[in-house]
Kinemage of the C-alpha trace (Angstrom):
@kinemage 1
@onewidth
@group {chain A} dominant
@subgroup {mainchain}
@vectorlist {calphas} color= white
{ca met a 1} P -21.879 -90.287 65.925
{ca thr a 2} L -21.188 -88.992 69.233
{ca lys a 3} L -18.012 -87.942 68.254
{ca val a 4} L -19.485 -85.541 65.668
{ca leu a 5} L -22.254 -84.186 67.880
{ca ile a 6} L -19.478 -83.213 70.489
{ca val a 7} L -17.386 -81.613 67.654
{ca ala a 8} L -20.433 -79.758 66.383
{ca gly a 9} L -21.227 -78.400 70.261
{ca ile a 10} L -17.793 -77.039 70.635
{ca leu a 11} L -17.753 -75.188 67.379
{ca leu a 12} L -21.573 -73.628 68.425
{ca leu a 13} L -19.733 -72.716 71.808
{ca leu a 14} L -16.861 -71.290 69.919
{ca cys a 15} L -19.411 -69.073 67.544
{ca ile a 16} L -21.237 -68.153 70.671
{ca val a 17} L -17.949 -67.032 72.294
{ca val a 18} L -16.602 -65.099 69.292
{ca phe a 19} L -19.833 -63.260 68.715
{ca lys a 20} L -19.911 -62.179 72.447
{ca ser a 21} L -16.339 -60.965 72.163
{ca gln a 22} L -17.161 -58.875 68.932
{ca glu a 23} L -20.104 -57.456 70.659
{ca lys a 24} L -17.745 -56.401 73.552
{ca val a 25} L -15.022 -54.711 71.145
{ca asn a 26} L -17.958 -53.104 68.958
{ca pro a 27} L -20.714 -51.944 70.937
{ca lys a 28} L -24.110 -51.124 69.521
{ca pro a 29} L -24.029 -47.494 69.163
{ca ser a 30} L -26.041 -45.761 71.838
{ca ser a 31} L -29.293 -43.895 70.736
{ca pro a 32} L -28.745 -40.235 69.831
{ca pro a 33} L -29.588 -37.705 72.824
{ca thr a 34} L -33.108 -36.127 72.743
{ca leu a 35} L -33.005 -33.043 70.396
{ca pro a 36} L -33.701 -29.788 72.412
{ca glu a 37} L -37.107 -28.971 70.077
{ca leu a 38} L -38.390 -32.725 71.573
{ca arg a 39} L -38.064 -31.536 75.208
{ca pro a 40} L -41.025 -30.346 76.703
{ca val a 41} L -39.579 -27.495 78.192
{ca ser a 42} L -38.879 -26.213 74.684
{ca ile a 43} L -42.330 -25.635 74.223
{ca asp a 44} L -42.462 -22.741 76.464
{ca arg a 45} L -38.912 -21.735 75.285
{ca asn a 46} L -40.270 -21.423 71.741
{ca lys a 47} L -43.215 -19.471 72.756
{ca glu a 48} L -40.920 -17.341 74.679
{ca val a 49} L -38.779 -16.668 71.806
{ca lys a 50} L -41.866 -16.053 69.454
{ca glu a 51} L -43.442 -13.567 71.702
{ca leu a 52} L -40.013 -11.574 72.190
{ca trp a 53} L -39.467 -11.569 68.249
{ca glu a 54} L -43.121 -10.443 67.711
{ca ser a 55} L -42.950 -7.653 70.134
{ca trp a 56} L -39.496 -6.424 68.722
{ca lys a 57} L -41.588 -6.716 65.067
{ca lys a 58} L -44.660 -4.671 66.004
{ca asp a 59} L -42.395 -1.845 67.321
{ca phe a 60} L -40.523 -1.742 64.048
{ca asp a 61} L -43.899 -1.631 62.132
{ca leu a 62} L -44.875 1.239 63.884
{ca val a 63} L -42.314 3.325 62.236
{ca ala a 64} L -41.965 1.126 58.954
{ca thr a 65} L -45.521 1.603 57.845
{ca lys a 66} L -45.149 5.634 58.407
{ca val a 67} L -41.774 5.925 56.815
{ca his a 68} L -41.743 5.726 52.950
{ca ser a 69} L -38.096 4.292 52.398
{ca lys a 70} L -36.953 1.626 49.837
{ca asp a 71} L -33.911 0.914 52.245
{ca leu a 72} L -36.143 0.598 55.224
{ca gln a 73} L -38.486 -1.635 53.248
{ca ala a 74} L -35.496 -3.775 52.442
{ca val a 75} L -34.495 -3.865 55.947
{ca arg a 76} L -37.744 -5.072 57.180
{ca asp a 77} L -38.187 -7.838 54.343
{ca leu a 78} L -34.431 -9.154 55.503
{ca leu a 79} L -35.312 -9.157 58.952
{ca phe a 80} L -38.960 -10.527 58.764
{ca gln a 81} L -37.711 -13.300 56.753
{ca ala a 82} L -34.857 -14.453 58.839
{ca asp a 83} L -34.349 -17.587 60.509
{ca val a 84} L -35.450 -17.103 64.467
{ca ser a 85} L -33.198 -19.262 66.804
{ca val a 86} L -33.724 -20.207 70.185
{ca pro a 87} L -30.829 -20.452 72.501
{ca ile a 88} L -29.969 -23.352 74.815
{ca asp a 89} L -27.767 -24.026 77.904
{ca asp a 90} L -27.785 -27.932 77.877
{ca asp a 91} L -25.338 -28.820 80.887
{ca gly a 92} L -23.053 -25.790 80.873
{ca glu a 93} L -23.043 -25.980 76.904
{ca gly a 94} L -24.372 -22.881 74.826
{ca gly a 95} L -26.012 -23.506 71.588
{ca tyr a 96} L -29.366 -22.905 69.860
{ca tyr a 97} L -31.584 -24.464 67.561
{ca leu a 98} L -34.004 -23.070 64.612
{ca leu a 99} L -37.603 -22.380 65.872
{ca asp a 100} L -39.983 -24.889 65.686
{ca gln a 101} L -37.245 -27.084 64.083
{ca gly a 102} L -37.444 -25.347 60.835
{ca lys a 103} L -34.746 -25.490 57.878
{ca lys a 104} L -32.352 -22.619 57.367
{ca lys a 105} L -33.607 -20.622 54.852
{ca ser a 106} L -32.298 -17.004 55.251
{ca pro a 107} L -28.638 -15.616 55.289
{ca leu a 108} L -29.849 -14.091 58.347
{ca thr a 109} L -30.491 -15.423 61.839
{ca ile a 110} L -32.191 -13.476 64.779
{ca leu a 111} L -30.929 -15.011 67.936
{ca ala a 112} L -33.333 -13.831 70.891
{ca phe a 113} L -32.630 -14.068 74.484
{ca ser a 114} L -35.131 -13.499 77.304
{ca asp a 115} L -34.420 -12.208 80.646
{ca asn a 116} L -35.872 -15.158 82.121
{ca phe a 117} L -33.251 -17.151 80.039
{ca leu a 118} L -30.306 -15.160 80.691
{ca lys a 119} L -30.783 -15.105 84.495
{ca lys a 120} L -30.627 -18.977 84.683
{ca ser a 121} L -27.923 -19.528 81.797
{ca thr a 122} L -24.306 -19.909 82.827
{ca ser a 123} L -22.682 -20.711 78.984
{ca trp a 124} L -24.285 -17.258 77.744
{ca arg a 125} L -23.690 -15.273 80.988
{ca phe a 126} L -21.100 -13.184 78.931
{ca leu a 127} L -23.781 -11.747 76.948
{ca lys a 128} L -25.494 -10.220 79.927
{ca glu a 129} L -22.136 -9.023 81.241
{ca gly a 130} L -20.906 -7.581 77.855
{ca thr a 131} L -23.295 -7.157 74.994
{ca phe a 132} L -26.460 -6.395 76.776
{ca ser a 133} L -24.876 -4.443 79.426
{ca phe a 134} L -25.073 -1.610 76.767
{ca ala a 135} L -27.433 -2.679 74.040
{ca thr a 136} L -30.453 -4.760 73.636
{ca ala a 137} L -29.746 -5.709 70.209
{ca ile a 138} L -26.108 -5.988 68.131
{ca tyr a 139} L -25.319 -7.701 64.636
{ca asp a 140} L -22.509 -10.129 64.396
{ca ser a 141} L -21.170 -9.657 61.068
{ca asn a 142} L -19.300 -13.048 61.537
{ca gln a 143} L -22.140 -15.173 62.420
{ca his a 144} L -24.720 -12.981 60.142
{ca thr a 145} L -26.989 -12.870 63.375
{ca val a 146} L -28.751 -10.418 64.892
{ca val a 147} L -28.733 -10.898 68.536
{ca ile a 148} L -31.646 -9.380 70.509
{ca ala a 149} L -32.538 -8.935 74.128
{ca glu a 150} L -35.956 -8.331 75.600
{ca pro a 151} L -36.578 -4.301 74.657
{ca lys a 152} L -36.236 -2.078 77.431
{ca asn a 153} L -37.317 1.172 75.462
{ca ser a 154} L -40.290 3.080 74.077
{ca arg a 155} L -41.766 1.551 70.665
{ca val a 156} L -40.078 3.862 68.498
{ca thr a 157} L -36.763 3.877 69.934
{ca asn a 158} L -36.880 0.193 69.848
{ca ala a 159} L -37.841 0.411 66.086
{ca ile a 160} L -34.668 2.560 65.633
{ca ile a 161} L -32.437 0.105 67.392
{ca leu a 162} L -33.595 -3.001 65.311
{ca ser a 163} L -33.436 -0.960 62.086
{ca his a 164} L -29.766 0.248 63.108
{ca glu a 165} L -28.494 -3.390 63.425
{ca gly a 166} L -30.771 -4.671 60.389
{ca tyr a 167} L -29.059 -2.044 58.308
{ca his a 168} L -25.688 -3.418 58.962
{ca ala a 169} L -27.181 -6.860 58.054
{ca tyr a 170} L -28.516 -5.551 54.849
{ca glu a 171} L -25.421 -3.785 53.802
{ca gln a 172} L -23.325 -7.074 54.218
{ca leu a 173} L -26.052 -9.608 53.060
{ca ile a 174} L -27.944 -7.733 50.378
{ca leu a 175} L -25.446 -5.080 49.162
{ca his a 176} L -22.531 -7.389 49.760
{ca lys a 177} L -20.412 -4.449 51.089
{ca asp a 178} L -17.498 -5.253 52.955
{ca ile a 179} L -17.857 -3.886 56.330
{ca asp a 180} L -14.709 -5.593 58.093
{ca thr a 181} L -11.962 -3.790 55.944
{ca pro a 182} L -9.296 -1.815 57.769
{ca glu a 183} L -10.485 1.612 56.422
{ca glu a 184} L -14.222 0.604 57.648
{ca lys a 185} L -13.078 -0.343 60.765
{ca ala a 186} L -10.633 2.600 61.237
{ca tyr a 187} L -13.386 5.184 60.604
{ca phe a 188} L -16.243 3.167 61.565
{ca leu a 189} L -17.564 3.937 58.588
{ca asp a 190} L -20.482 1.107 58.558
{ca glu a 191} L -21.718 2.757 61.913
{ca val a 192} L -21.647 6.043 60.539
{ca arg a 193} L -24.024 4.835 57.664
{ca ala a 194} L -26.070 2.965 59.868
{ca his a 195} L -26.724 6.167 62.081
{ca glu a 196} L -27.234 8.381 59.264
{ca phe a 197} L -29.785 5.896 57.852
{ca asn a 198} L -31.317 6.283 61.443
{ca tyr a 199} L -31.453 9.835 61.505
{ca lys a 200} L -33.340 9.917 58.004
{ca val a 201} L -35.823 7.460 59.135
{ca leu a 202} L -36.449 9.673 62.419
{ca ala a 203} L -36.403 12.788 60.379
{ca glu a 204} L -39.650 11.417 58.238
{ca tyr a 205} L -41.189 9.759 61.092
{ca gly a 206} L -41.246 12.795 63.347
{ca gly a 207} L -41.967 15.302 60.692
{ca glu a 208} L -42.002 18.778 61.832
{ca ser a 209} L -41.429 18.180 65.580
{ca tyr a 210} L -38.047 16.641 64.498
{ca gln a 211} L -37.050 19.317 62.329
{ca val a 212} L -37.502 21.714 65.070
{ca ala a 213} L -35.420 20.023 67.652
{ca leu a 214} L -32.730 19.174 64.854
{ca gln a 215} L -32.283 22.983 64.002
{ca arg a 216} L -31.902 24.025 67.450
{ca met a 217} L -29.667 21.238 68.407
{ca lys a 218} L -27.504 22.412 65.245
{ca lys a 219} L -27.069 25.739 66.949
{ca thr a 220} L -26.092 23.930 70.375
{ca val a 221} L -23.646 21.938 68.744
{ca ser a 222} L -22.164 24.728 66.876
{ca ser a 223} L -21.925 26.855 70.356
{ca ile a 224} L -20.346 23.635 72.060
{ca ile a 225} L -17.871 22.219 69.076
{ca glu a 226} L -16.870 24.809 66.854
{ca ile a 227} L -15.666 23.761 63.399
{ca arg a 228} L -12.861 25.742 62.365
{ca asn a 229} L -11.054 25.798 58.913
{ca gly a 230} L -12.677 22.430 58.324
{ca lys a 231} L -11.481 20.835 61.449
{ca leu a 232} L -13.107 19.594 64.814
{ca pro a 233} L -11.831 21.263 68.108
{ca ser a 234} L -9.899 19.335 70.761
{ca ser a 235} L -11.920 18.113 73.947
{ca lys a 236} L -10.233 21.111 75.660
{ca his a 237} L -12.063 23.784 73.785
{ca val a 238} L -15.235 22.160 73.921
{ca asn a 239} L -17.826 23.856 76.034
{ca gln a 240} L -18.293 21.223 78.576
{ca glu a 241} L -20.851 22.647 80.636
{ca arg a 242} L -23.123 23.650 77.798
{ca phe a 243} L -22.682 20.014 76.490
{ca lys a 244} L -23.829 18.633 79.729
{ca ala a 245} L -27.106 20.734 79.546
{ca val a 246} L -28.137 19.027 76.367
{ca phe a 247} L -28.312 15.789 78.048
{ca asn a 248} L -30.432 16.925 80.849
{ca thr a 249} L -33.917 18.428 80.495
{ca glu a 250} L -33.444 21.129 77.596
{ca tyr a 251} L -34.657 18.592 74.335
{ca glu a 252} L -36.804 16.116 76.406
{ca pro a 253} L -40.229 17.896 75.527
{ca leu a 254} L -39.358 18.159 72.042
{ca leu a 255} L -38.027 14.741 71.573
{ca asp a 256} L -41.171 13.377 73.335
{ca lys a 257} L -43.072 14.621 70.663
{ca val a 258} L -40.732 13.063 67.978
{ca tyr a 259} L -41.046 9.678 69.723
{ca gly a 260} L -44.670 9.944 70.787
{ca glu a 261} L -44.153 9.082 74.504
{ca pro a 262} L -41.654 9.875 77.337
{ca pro a 263} L -38.514 7.688 77.427
{ca gln a 264} L -38.861 4.387 79.639
{ca thr a 265} L -35.447 4.614 81.382
{ca thr a 266} L -32.852 7.357 81.943
{ca asp a 267} L -30.677 5.186 79.415
{ca glu a 268} L -33.206 5.868 76.804
{ca lys a 269} L -33.502 9.346 77.677
{ca asn a 270} L -29.511 9.619 76.998
{ca ile a 271} L -29.587 7.273 73.976
{ca arg a 272} L -32.475 9.858 72.306
{ca gln a 273} L -30.560 13.002 73.063
{ca gln a 274} L -27.220 11.867 72.175
{ca ser a 275} L -28.795 10.648 68.865
{ca leu a 276} L -30.132 14.083 68.335
{ca phe a 277} L -26.782 15.468 69.254
{ca ala a 278} L -25.106 12.966 66.488
{ca asp a 279} L -27.393 13.953 63.908
{ca ala a 280} L -26.685 17.800 64.267
{ca leu a 281} L -23.084 17.270 64.296
{ca leu a 282} L -22.866 14.918 61.333
{ca lys a 283} L -24.761 17.624 59.153
{ca asn a 284} L -22.683 20.267 60.460
{ca ile a 285} L -19.738 18.424 59.288
{ca asp a 286} L -21.309 17.657 55.975
{ca glu a 287} L -21.829 21.616 55.595
{ca gln a 288} L -18.356 22.773 57.079
{ca val a 289} L -15.885 20.048 56.410
{ca pro a 290} L -14.158 19.263 53.000
{ca leu a 291} L -15.636 15.909 51.482
{ca lys a 292} L -12.256 14.009 51.668
{ca asp a 293} L -11.947 15.009 55.385
{ca gln a 294} L -15.483 13.953 56.341
{ca pro a 295} L -15.000 10.061 57.094
{ca tyr a 296} L -12.356 10.383 59.180
{ca met a 297} L -14.386 13.669 60.915
{ca lys a 298} L -17.461 11.670 61.167
{ca gly a 299} L -15.864 8.523 62.488
{ca phe a 300} L -14.041 10.128 64.762
{ca ala a 301} L -17.110 12.046 66.283
{ca met a 302} L -19.091 9.234 66.348
{ca ser a 303} L -16.596 6.807 68.197
{ca thr a 304} L -16.482 9.455 70.627
{ca leu a 305} L -20.082 10.048 71.253
{ca phe a 306} L -20.824 6.269 71.345
{ca pro a 307} L -17.594 4.788 72.687
{ca asn a 308} L -19.266 1.003 72.568
{ca met a 309} L -18.635 1.382 68.815
{ca lys a 310} L -15.201 0.586 69.594
{ca lys a 311} L -16.088 -2.690 71.574
{ca arg a 312} L -18.108 -3.895 68.637
{ca asn a 313} L -15.150 -3.528 66.215
{ca asn a 314} L -12.525 -5.227 68.419
């Protein structure tokens, strides 16, 4: 009997040893890291992003409610029904999660960055130094995402900027247009279409005030860039002094009437005048350049006026 008890005790001891050894070889998985949504700081981050996006939406509707355009309404629907995401910067690793722990329901994502977040972020610093150094919004056609920063301009300008990026998304996700073909990129065709869309919206929103400014600018453009035999002149034949004058004070009073308030920054002043100049130039090309040559001419003209297009297409 004693021998049986000894053997039983040895077997029990062996079982314990084997169990312990297996426990070391196959440790229990550690509990998953706390999701960003569950961290107390995320409550403030969610609120920050919500308020930022609501600000953009209110500015957009200031224009959208006064312009009767099916395309603009379609762009609005796409933007306003998009999934909104909150960027995170945990231990130097960038990422994002859907607002309020939502589930993906839209082909489009809005990724919103507050100034406060960008100041502290290390993993998203490239946006502050890159994209947001020349824009407050941009559409990423690879990720199907409109990336926005805090709006810096007057309300109508903000609306036009958002509608521009929204139009890119609308073409790709709703109209299923391939905006990344070699021809599209070479001639900046998607950018030309988005700008022309914006100018139609502005024309209706600004009414007579916009038409007065546009007709005057068309004459100014013709005196600076004279289209001969369906061709644009080389840069050496552009009236540089006249060109510089356009971006000073000549059109400010007219454009203030269109936008309903003065520009908030020097950059915005330049954006307004540059856009009016571009609209006038595109319309001059429509009237004076053969149809087959217009895509190249418009792409060349717009990429010259808006050099950041090239950054976007690289």
